[in-house]
C-alpha positions as CSV (number, residue, x, y, z in Angstrom):
1,M,1.1,2.6,-17.9
2,K,-1.4,0.4,-16.1
3,R,1.1,-0.1,-13.2
4,A,1.4,3.7,-12.8
5,M,-2.4,4.2,-12.9
6,A,-2.9,1.4,-10.4
7,Q,-0.4,3.0,-8.1
8,L,-2.1,6.3,-8.5
9,I,-5.5,4.8,-7.5
10,D,-3.8,3.3,-4.4
11,F,-2.1,6.6,-3.7
12,V,-5.4,8.6,-3.9
13,L,-7.1,6.1,-1.6
14,G,-4.3,6.7,0.9
15,I,-4.7,10.5,0.6
16,L,-8.5,10.1,1.1
17,M,-7.9,8.1,4.3
18,L,-5.4,10.8,5.5
19,F,-8.1,13.4,4.9
20,L,-10.7,11.4,6.6
21,I,-8.7,10.5,9.7
22,F,-6.9,13.8,10.2
23,G,-9.7,16.0,9.0
24,F,-12.7,14.4,10.8
25,V,-11.8,11.7,13.3
26,L,-8.9,13.4,15.1
27,P,-10.7,16.7,15.6
28,W,-13.6,14.8,17.0
29,I,-11.5,13.1,19.6
30,Q,-9.5,16.3,20.5
31,P,-11.7,17.0,23.6
32,L,-11.1,13.4,24.8
33,I,-7.4,13.3,24.2
34,P,-5.8,16.8,24.4
35,N,-2.2,15.6,23.8
36,D,-1.1,16.2,20.1
37,I,1.5,13.5,20.0
38,I,-0.9,10.8,21.3
39,R,-3.6,12.0,18.8
40,T,-1.0,11.8,16.0
41,L,0.0,8.3,16.9
42,I,-3.6,7.3,17.1
43,G,-4.2,8.8,13.7
44,M,-1.3,7.0,12.1
45,F,-2.5,3.7,13.6
46,L,-6.0,4.3,12.4
47,I,-4.8,5.1,8.8
48,G,-2.8,1.9,8.7
49,L,-5.6,-0.2,10.1
50,L,-8.2,1.3,7.8
51,Y,-6.0,1.0,4.7
52,F,-5.2,-2.6,5.6
53,F,-8.9,-3.6,6.0
54,I,-9.9,-1.8,2.8
55,Q,-7.2,-3.5,0.8
56,Y,-7.4,-6.9,2.6
57,P,-9.9,-8.6,0.3
58,F,-7.8,-7.6,-2.7
59,M,-4.6,-8.7,-1.0
60,Q,-6.0,-12.2,-0.6
61,N,-5.9,-12.4,-4.4
62,G,-2.4,-10.9,-4.8
63,Q,-3.7,-7.5,-5.7
64,T,-4.5,-4.0,-4.4
65,I,-7.6,-2.0,-5.3
66,G,-5.6,-0.2,-8.1
67,K,-4.2,-3.5,-9.5
68,G,-7.6,-5.1,-9.3
69,F,-9.1,-2.2,-11.3
70,Y,-6.5,-2.7,-14.1
71,R,-6.6,-6.6,-13.8
72,L,-3.0,-6.8,-12.6
73,K,-1.7,-9.4,-10.2
74,I,1.4,-9.8,-8.0
75,V,3.1,-13.2,-8.6
76,S,6.1,-14.8,-7.0
77,T,9.5,-14.9,-8.8
78,D,11.0,-17.1,-6.0
79,K,11.8,-20.7,-6.9
80,F,10.6,-22.0,-3.5
81,R,7.6,-19.9,-2.8
82,K,4.9,-20.2,-5.5
83,D,2.0,-18.6,-3.7
84,I,1.8,-15.0,-2.5
85,S,0.5,-14.5,1.0
86,V,-1.3,-11.5,2.3
87,A,1.8,-10.8,4.4
88,V,4.0,-10.5,1.3
89,V,1.5,-8.3,-0.4
90,F,1.3,-6.1,2.7
91,Q,5.1,-6.0,2.9
92,R,5.4,-5.1,-0.8
93,E,2.6,-2.6,-1.1
94,I,2.8,-0.8,2.2
95,L,6.0,-1.3,4.0
96,C,8.5,-1.4,1.1
97,K,6.8,1.3,-1.0
98,L,6.5,3.7,1.9
99,M,10.0,3.1,3.2
100,S,11.8,3.2,-0.1
101,C,10.0,5.3,-2.6
102,Y,13.3,6.5,-4.0
103,F,14.3,3.0,-4.9
104,I,11.0,2.3,-6.5
105,C,10.2,5.5,-8.5
106,I,13.6,5.9,-10.1
107,P,13.9,2.3,-11.4
108,L,10.3,2.4,-12.7
109,L,11.1,5.5,-14.8
110,A,14.1,3.6,-16.2
111,G,11.9,0.6,-17.1
112,K,13.4,-1.7,-14.4
113,V,11.9,-3.4,-11.4
114,G,11.7,-1.4,-8.2
115,G,13.3,-2.2,-4.8
116,H,10.0,-3.6,-3.5
117,E,10.0,-6.3,-6.2
118,E,13.5,-7.3,-5.5
119,A,12.9,-7.3,-1.7
120,T,9.8,-9.5,-1.9
121,H,10.7,-11.6,-5.0
122,T,7.5,-10.7,-6.8
123,K,6.5,-9.1,-10.1
124,I,3.3,-7.8,-11.8
125,V,1.5,-9.7,-14.5
126,Q,-1.6,-9.1,-16.5
127,V,-4.5,-11.3,-15.4
């Protein structure tokens, strides 16, 4: 249950950033950049950048904001790599989850590890 709530906190944070960027920042720069495609690409870049910088202090500890709130931590299941780097947390939390939600959500409902945990050789533990 804590994992689901931590994921919900991170999801709501992402939605708030979408609202901030696409609701306030992009309309503000519309007179400067009239092309919709370029503005959309700028918006997507800004969302990724803002999300990364907000989560970065937590990623250094093997967490996200949601996982930090529920005192959960990402640890390695790999025999050779004991420490979790920011790059692995970024890959796990942002790239893998966004790219393969189907492979994450369905296994979690069945009580099994998701595709992001298999791809990054990590798991969640209580701190």
